[in-house]
Structures are given as structure tokens and as C-alpha cells.
C-alpha positions as CSV (number, residue, x, y, z in Angstrom):
1,X,4.4,-3.6,-3.3
2,X,4.5,-7.3,-4.2
3,X,2.2,-10.0,-3.5
4,X,4.2,-13.1,-2.8
5,X,2.9,-16.7,-3.7
6,X,2.0,-17.3,-0.1
7,X,-0.3,-14.2,-0.3
8,X,2.1,-12.1,2.0
9,X,2.9,-8.6,0.9
10,X,6.4,-7.1,0.5
11,X,7.2,-3.5,0.2
12,X,10.7,-2.0,-0.8
13,X,12.1,0.8,-2.7
14,X,13.9,0.7,-6.1
15,X,15.0,3.1,-9.0
16,X,14.1,0.4,-11.5
17,X,10.9,-1.5,-10.8
18,X,10.9,-4.1,-13.7
19,X,14.6,-5.0,-12.9
20,X,13.8,-5.5,-9.3
21,X,10.6,-7.6,-9.7
22,X,12.6,-9.8,-12.0
23,X,15.4,-10.0,-9.3
24,X,12.9,-11.0,-6.5
25,X,11.6,-13.6,-8.9
26,X,14.8,-15.0,-9.3
27,X,16.5,-13.5,-12.6
28,X,19.7,-11.6,-12.4
29,X,20.9,-10.6,-9.0
30,X,19.5,-12.1,-5.8
31,X,16.3,-10.6,-4.5
32,X,15.4,-10.1,-1.0
33,X,15.7,-12.9,1.5
34,X,11.9,-12.6,2.4
35,X,10.9,-13.1,-1.1
36,X,13.3,-15.8,-2.1
37,X,11.2,-18.4,-0.4
38,X,7.9,-17.1,-1.5
39,X,8.2,-17.0,-5.3
40,X,6.8,-16.1,-7.6
41,X,6.0,-12.5,-6.8
42,X,3.6,-10.1,-8.5
43,X,3.9,-6.3,-8.6
44,X,0.6,-4.9,-7.2
45,X,1.3,-1.3,-6.2
46,X,3.9,1.4,-7.2
47,X,4.1,4.9,-6.0
48,X,6.6,7.3,-7.7
49,X,8.7,9.6,-5.3
50,X,10.9,12.7,-6.0
51,X,13.6,11.8,-3.8
52,X,15.1,8.6,-2.1
53,X,14.3,10.0,1.3
54,X,10.7,10.6,0.2
55,X,10.6,7.0,-0.9
56,X,12.1,5.7,2.2
57,X,9.7,7.7,4.3
58,X,6.7,6.4,2.3
59,X,8.0,2.7,2.6
60,X,8.2,3.1,6.1
61,X,4.6,4.5,6.4
62,X,3.2,1.8,4.3
63,X,5.1,-1.0,6.5
64,X,3.3,0.6,9.4
65,X,-0.2,-0.1,7.7
66,X,-2.3,-3.0,8.9
67,X,-2.8,-5.6,6.2
68,X,-6.4,-4.3,5.3
69,X,-5.1,-0.7,4.5
70,X,-2.3,-2.3,2.5
71,X,-4.8,-4.1,0.4
72,X,-6.8,-1.1,-0.1
73,X,-3.9,0.7,-1.7
74,X,-4.1,-1.5,-4.6
75,X,-7.8,-2.3,-4.6
76,X,-8.7,1.0,-6.0
């Protein structure tokens, strides 16, 4: 999960977290359209997953959480 410069949160999946955060911040390939106008972004939460399907299910579950519960994920 990323925290954008405007304070919003962005959730996605990747196989290479460091590379993907760099892309979201404008280095290398183009990051997500959402983060492009909200740079810089900061990595605030990572959860490993055994498979891409598991990662996709967890991403969907996180996206359904309200903001307070998302903030609680990385406040621990």
C-alpha cells in the first residue's frame, strides 16, 4: 500500500515492490494513472502472498476496507 503526496492511499500487487514503487514515483516505466498526479508516493504496507491469485484476493479485500481500517494495517 502506498501513501500518496495528497494523503490518499493506493493498493496494488507486484512481484517486485522496490521496482514498482520507483515506477509509481516516475522512474522507469510509467506508474499507475492514479499515482501519476499524486507523487511522490511512499510505501507504507506490504503483505507477502504465495500466489498471484492469493495476492489479488487480498488486494480486493483491502480495497473494500474503509480508510480507518486501511490506516490501522500499517499503524501497528
